N, C-alpha and C positions, 0 to 999 in steps of 0.2 A: 359463665361470664358474670362478673360482679356489676353492681350498680355504677361503680367507678369506671369500669371498662366500657360502659355503654356508650361512650362518646364516639365509638367507632360507628361510622355510618353505614347502614345496610344498603347495599347497591340495589338499583332497580333491577327487575327481571330483564334478562338479555333480550327478549322478544318485544319489550315495550320501553320506548324512550321515557326518561324521567320527566320530560317537559312536554309530554304528549298532548295534554289537555289544554284548551284554550281559557279555562276557567281560571283566570290569573289570580282571582281573589283568594283562592285556596292556597296559592304559593306566596301570597303577600304577607308583609309583616302586620297588616290590619286585620288578618283572619281571626286571631285570637280575641281582639276587641269586639269584633262582630259577634263572635260566639257568646261572649259574656253579656254584652248588651241585649242581643236577641234572646237569651235565656231569661233575663229578667223581664223583658216585654212578654215573653210567652207565659211566665209564671203569673203576671198580672192579668193576662188574658184568661188564664185558667181560672183564676179566682172569679173573675166576672162571668165565666161560663157556669161555674158552679151556682152563683147567685141566681142566674137565669133559669137554671135546672130546678132549683128550689121553687122558683115561682111557677114553673110550668106543672111541676108535680102537685103542688098545692091546688091549682086550678082543676087539673084532671081528676084527682081524687074526689073533689067535691062535685064535680059535674057528672062523672061517669058512675059514681057509686061503687061499692066494693066489687060487685060481680063483673060489670063491664070494665072496670079498671084492671081487674085481674086478667080478663081476655086480652085487653090492650098491652098490658106488660108482658103477658106470655108470648104473644106474637113478636114483639119487638126483641124480647130475649132470644127467642129462637132464630130470628133473622141475624141477631148480633153473633151468636155462637157460629151459625153457618158462615157468615162473612169472615169471622176470624180464622175458621178452619180452611176455608178456600183461598184466603190470602197467603197462607202458608209462609208467612215471614217475607214475602217478596217485596213489600215496600222498602223495608230496611235494606234488603240485599240490592234492590234496584238503585237506592241512593248510593250505596257503596260502589257498585259497578259503573254507574254513571260517572262517579268521581275519579275513577282510576282508568277509564277508557276514553277513546276519542275517535272522531271520524266515522268511516263506514262500519267499523267494528261496533262501536257504541250504538249507532243508528240501528243496526241489525238486531243487536241484543234488546234494545228497547221495543223494537216492533214484536219480537218473539215474546218478551215480557207482557206486552199489552195484549197480544192474542191469547196467551195462556191465562192471563187473569180474567179476560172476558168469557173464555170457555168455563173456567172454574166457577165463576159467579153465575153463569147461566145454569150450570149443574146444581149449584146451591140453591137456586130459585125453584128448580124442579123437586129438590129434596124437601124444600119448604112447603110446596104445594101438596106433595105426596104426604107428608106428615099431617097437614091440615085436613086432607081427605080422610085419612085413616082415623084421626081423632074425632071425625064427625062434626067438624065446624059447620056452622050455619053458612048460607050462601054469601051473606055479607062479610062475615069474618074470613071466609076462604078468600074472597076477592081482596079484602084488606091485607091478608097474608101474602098473597101473590104480589100485589102492588108494592108492598114494603120490601120484599125480597128482590123484586125487580129494580128497586131503588139502589141496591148494592152494585148492579151494573153501572149505573150512572155514577155511583160513587168511585168505582174503579177507574172510569174515564177521568173524573176529576182529580183523584188522588195521583194518577200517573202523570198528569200534567204538573203536579206540584214537585216531581223529582228533580227537574233542573232548578227550581226555586230553591229547594233545600240544598242542592249541591253547590249553588252560588251563595250560601250562607245568608239568604234573605229570610232570616228566621222571623222577623217582625211581620213580614208579608204572610208567612205560614200562620202566625198567630192571629192576624186579621182575618184571614180566611176561616180559621176554626171558630173565631168569635162570630163572624157573620153567619155561619152555619147555624150556630146556636141561637142567635138573635132572629134570624128568619123563621126558624122553627117555633120559637116561643111566640113571635108576632102571629104566625099562622094559627097556632093553638089558641091564643087569645081571641082572635077573630072568630074561629070556629066555635069555641065554647059560647061566645056571645050570641052566635046564631043558633045555638042549641044543637049542634052537630053530633052525630053518633060516632061509633068507633071506626066505621069504614072511611069517612072523610078525614078523621084524625090520623089514620095509618097512611093515608095518601100524602101526608105532609112530608114523610120521609123521601119518596121519589122526587116530589116536586122541588124541594129544596136542593137535593143533589143535582138535578137537571139545571136549576138556575145558577149554580155556582160553576158550571162547566165553562161557559163563555168567558166570564171575567178571569177565571183561573188561566185558561188558555192564553189570554191577552197577557196576563202578567208573566207567563212563562216566556214570552217574547220568541215564540218559534224555536225553543231551545230543545225541543224533542219532536221526533217524527212518530206519529201515532197512527200510522197505517198498520192494520191488524196483520201480523205475521202468523201464518199457519204453517209451522214447521215442527212436526213432532219431535225430530232429533234436537232442535234448539230448545224445545220445551223441556226435554229430558235434562239437558245440560243446566238448565235453570232449576229444575226440581231437585237434583241431586245435592247441591250445596245448601239447599233451603230446607231439607227434610230435618236435620238435627236442629237447626234454629227454630223452625216452626214448632217442633215438638217441645223444645225448650220454652218458647213462648207460651204454649198451651199449658204445660206443667207449671210454669210461673204463675199463670193466672189461677190455675186450680189450687195451687198450694196456698196462695194468699188467703183464699176463702175456706181452706180446710179447717182452720182454727174454729171458725164460727160453726161449721157444719158438725164437726166432732163434738164441740161443746154442747150443741143442742141434743146430742145423743147420750153423753155421759154425765152431764150435769142437770141440776133441776131447771125447770122453765124459768124460775125467777133469776137464777144465775146466768142462764143463756140470754135472757133479756138484758141483764145489767152489762154483760160483755157486748152485745150487740151495738149499744149506744157508743161505746168506746171504739168498737171495731169500725163503725161507719166513718168516724172522724179519722182514725188512723189510715184507712184506705185512701180518703181524699188527699190528706197531707203526704202520705207515702208516694202518690203520683207525681209530686212536684220534681224530685231529682231527675227522673226521667225526661221530663219536659226541658229542664235546665241543661242536662248533658246531651240529650238527643240531637240538639242542633249542631253539636260538634262532630257528629259522625262523618260528614263529608271531609272535614279537615283531617280527622284521624285516618280515614281511608287513604286519601292522598298521601299523607305522611307515611303510612305503612307501606305504600308503594314505592315511594321515591326517596324517603329521608328518614332513617331509623332514629337518628338523633332528634329530629323534630317530633317524632312520635313520642319519644321517651320524655321530652320536655314538655309537651302538651299533656300527656298522661299524668305527669308528676304535678303539674298545675292544677289539673282538674281534681286529682286526689286531695290536694291541700284545701282548695276552696270548697270541695264537697264535705270534707271533715269539719271545717269551721261552720258551714251552714247546718250540717247534720246535728252538731252539738246545739247549735242555736235553736233548732227545731225541738230537740229533746228538752231544752230549758223552758221553751214556750209550753209544752205539754205539762212539764213539772209544775210550773207556776200558775198557768192558766186553765188547768183541767176543770176546776170548778165552775169557771165562767163559761167555758166551752160546752159543757155538759148542760148547764142551765139554759143556755141559748138554744142549743140544737134539740135537746130532749126533754128539758122541763124538771121540775122538782121531784117527780117520781123516780127519776133516775140518778138521784144524788149519789148513790153508791158507785155509779160508773166513774166517778172522778178519780177515786184512788186506782181504778183499774187503768184508766187512761194514762195516768202517771207512769205506771209500769210499762205499759205498752209503748209509751212515747220513747223509751230508752232504745227501742228497736230501730227508730228513725235514724240513729247515728249510723247504724250498719246500712240502712236503706240508701242514705245519700252516698256513702262511700262506694258501695257495690255497683252503682249505676255507671260510674266512670269506668270501672274495670270490666263491666259487661260490654260496654260499647268498644273499648279497646280490643277485646277479644273478637268482637264482630268485625271491626275494621281489619283484623289480621286474617279473618276467615276461619277462626278456631271455634266454630259452632258446637263441636263435640264437647269441648270444655264447658260451654254455657249450659249444654243439656245435662251433663253430669252434675254440675253444681246445683241446678234446679231440682234434679231428681233427689239428691241428698237433702235439700231443704224440705222437699215434699215429704220424705221419709221421717225426718225429724219433727216436722209439724204434726204429722199423723200420730206418731208415738208420744211425743211430749204432750200434746193436747189431751190424748186419751188418758195418760197417767195423771197429769197436773190438773187438768179441769175436773177429772173424776174426784179428785181429793180436795182440791182448793177452790173449785168453782170458777168464777170469773178471773179471780187473780191468777189461778194457774193457767188459764188460757192465755192471759197476757204474758205471762212468763214463757209459755211455749212459743208465742210469736217472736219474743226476743231471741230465743234459742233458734228458730228457724231462720230469721233474717240474718243472725250472726253466722249460721251454718253456710248460708248462700254467700255471703261476703267472704268467708274464709275459702270456700270452694272455688270462687272466681279468682281469689288471690292465689291460690295453689295452682290453678290452671295457667294463670298468667306467668307466675314465677317458674313453673316447671318447663314450659314450652319456650317462653321468651324471658329468660331471666334478667336480661338487660333492661326489661321494663318494670322491674320490681321498684315500687315507690320508696323514696327515702322516708325514714320514720322520725327525722328530727324535729318535725313539726308537732308530733304527738305530745310531748311533755309540755311544749308551749300552750297548746290548746287546753290540755288538762289543768295547767295552771291557771289559765284565764277562766275556765269553767268553775273552779272551786268557789270563789266568792260569789259568783252568779248563783250557783246551786244553793248556796246558804241562804241567800235573798229569796230564791224561789220558794223555799220552804219556811220562810220566816213566819211565825205566828202573829196574829193580830193585825194583819194587813190584808186587804181585799185582793182577790185573785188577779184582776186586771192591773192593779198597781204593782203587785209582786212581779207580775210579767214584765212591766216596763221597766222596773228597777233592775231585774235580773238581766234583760237584754242590753240596757245601757252599761251596766257594770261588765258584762262579758265583752261588748264591743270595745270598751276603753281598754280592758286587759289584753284584747287581741292586738290592739294598735301598740300598746306599751311593750308587749312581748315580741313585737315584729313578726307576728305569725302570718299576717296577711301578705301574700305575694306581691312583689313590687309592680307586676304587670297590672294587677287589679287596682293598685293605688293610682297608677297612671291614668286610668279611666275616670277617676273622680275629678270634680271640679278643682281648680288650682286653690281656692281657699280651704277646701277639705284636705288636700294634700299637704299644705302648709301646717294645718292643725295636727295632722298625723305625724 
């Protein structure tokens, strides 16, 4: 089926009425606006969270010292890995299933989901305790590891309550909860550091904050979900089957992102590895933004995938267009502002990292675009396609980094990142086009964005101008060109204030 033929509406499955759910917002004309505004709010919240994170790390490194901070970070990393594995991609799948089911069927699924997540989290806590014992942790550190791992159980309860909030497109509420978690954690850390606390009390912050957030999250959910624990092994298996591919894809996706840094440390000099590390840290932070922006649209995409193929095609096309525009803007920021960013984050000793960041920033175009295709595939339940695309990116990252970083150092590693992200984007596009060709995005916007980016790129590289000024000039030129070429979707323009719409 061609893109032009995609106007044919995909019917709802015969065993599920198209209007089954009472979450009217997902079927309303306001849904798209909520997603866009919520994505912006979430991006701003993410920026504030990163600032708070920098503050807490600065306090902890000075308070604990090198050795104790190493213990603290190791325990939290261990807990984070176990939490990611035991979650098995069920948060995203839970949001998808909540958005397309209703009544007793949905309630039963949510009870099974809750019971399964509690059971897996408890197993994860035992694994953390076993590792701590095997590693010979001191009594205090062992207790801290157990406390922090038990905090994941509280996190499961709190996160499960957020499923109806996400399904109702209350993205700003989700952002507020995420920011509240970070703010409470930092406040507790500041207080404990002031009191001279050791590693154990600091690790206890994790369960304490997670427990504190359960009550307000449950209140915000407005009884939208039944959280009686369901102990039904058959129901648990039905949940695990569709999440295996997606959970593997998520794990591989996390691993492949960090492959470039790990392989660079093995094949390049220590100096080149350090130069790349400064650029890499900035890239990872900025690269998380598109998933925050697009992730809030998953309930809308899932509902459309169930009921209305034309609406899914329409939403996916708009997400692609906006993501491409924002991805090029992010790349221009890296191109023009790399020197300033490196100076602020890493200092003058890492001046060579600026040129590396400029190269690596080009990968952000693919990073922004692929996020929309990834969530479109998830909304359709095409988890295998997501897994295969991530595996391909992982393979390219390993091979390209080994070859390019070994010969070109940090610059080669940056090129490998561009290759890996481009491979992932291409893989997701192929998975989408092969299985659901009616969802192939139109490419008419590509030359418009390329035309708008050309003068902006020239300004971004203009000599004799400071890095912050170049960044501002490049972004202003790009924004004006986007408006003049009419690349910005009309739906986004309608969300702007009336005066801005008239100017556009």
